[in-house]
C-alpha positions in Angstrom: 0.2 0.0 -0.1 1.5 3.3 -1.0 2.1 6.4 1.1 -1.3 8.9 0.3 0.8 11.6 1.6 3.8 11.0 -0.6 3.2 13.1 -3.8 1.2 16.2 -1.6 4.8 16.2 0.4 7.0 16.3 -2.6 4.8 18.8 -4.2 4.7 20.7 -1.0 8.5 20.7 -0.8 8.8 22.0 -4.5 6.6 24.7 -3.8 8.6 25.7 -0.6 11.6 25.7 -2.1 10.5 27.9 -5.1 9.0 30.2 -2.8 12.2 30.4 -1.0 14.3 31.1 -4.0 11.8 33.8 -5.6 11.8 35.5 -2.0 15.8 35.8 -1.7 16.2 36.9 -5.3 13.7 39.6 -5.2 15.6 40.8 -2.0 18.5 41.3 -4.3 17.5 42.5 -7.5 16.4 45.9 -8.7 13.6 44.5 -10.8 11.7 42.3 -8.4 8.9 42.1 -10.9 11.1 40.1 -13.4 11.7 37.2 -10.7 10.5 34.1 -11.9 11.3 30.3 -10.5 10.5 27.6 -13.1 10.5 24.3 -11.8 11.4 21.1 -14.0 10.8 18.1 -12.2 12.3 14.7 -12.6 11.9 11.5 -10.7 14.5 11.7 -8.2 15.6 15.8 -8.6 14.1 19.0 -9.0 15.7 22.0 -11.0 14.8 25.4 -10.3 15.5 27.7 -13.3 15.8 31.4 -11.8 15.0 34.0 -14.3 16.2 37.7 -13.7 16.1 40.7 -15.4 19.3 41.2 -17.7 20.3 44.2 -15.7 20.2 42.1 -12.2 22.1 39.1 -13.7 25.2 40.3 -12.2 23.5 41.2 -8.5 22.2 37.3 -8.5 25.5 35.8 -9.6 27.9 38.4 -7.6 31.6 38.9 -7.7 33.3 35.3 -8.7 29.9 33.5 -8.4 29.8 34.1 -4.6 26.1 35.0 -4.4 25.2 32.2 -6.9 27.2 29.7 -4.9 25.3 31.1 -1.6 22.0 30.7 -3.1 23.1 27.0 -4.0 24.3 26.4 -0.3 20.8 27.5 1.0 19.2 25.4 -1.7 21.1 22.6 -0.8 20.7 22.9 2.9 17.3 23.1 3.0 16.8 20.1 0.4 18.3 18.0 3.0 15.5 18.9 5.3 12.9 18.1 2.7 14.6 14.8 1.7 14.7 15.8 -2.1 17.5 16.9 -4.6 17.4 20.3 -5.7 20.0 22.3 -8.3 19.6 25.8 -9.3 20.1 27.4 -12.9 20.4 31.0 -13.3 18.9 32.4 -16.7 18.3 36.2 -18.0 14.6 36.7 -18.4 13.6 36.8 -21.9 16.1 34.1 -23.2 15.4 30.6 -24.1 17.5 27.4 -24.5 17.0 27.5 -28.0 18.9 30.9 -28.4 22.3 30.6 -29.6 23.7 33.2 -27.2 21.8 31.9 -24.5 23.3 32.7 -21.0 22.6 30.2 -18.7 24.7 30.1 -15.5 24.5 26.7 -14.0 27.2 25.3 -11.7 27.3 21.4 -12.1 29.1 19.1 -9.7 
């Protein structure tokens, strides 16, 4: 018999992480209306794609990627509590993966 709470708990964990990244990022940037967190879910992991205005990309990445690394550290610490793997990709708003000059700032392990 499967646990009826498994799916809602997973969905709740994803929505909590999405809200966390949205709130932290909005506090960092000038154009908070452009902040959007897209969720890509796989069986064992979830990717949060953080979209920000082109003028705010530097604020989210920080000097030598320190701010982005800090966001990923917070995400990792919170995901331990929720027992689900999360990763963070930072994307300029208005860009897509199809674009040849797409700037997708992700840090892979």
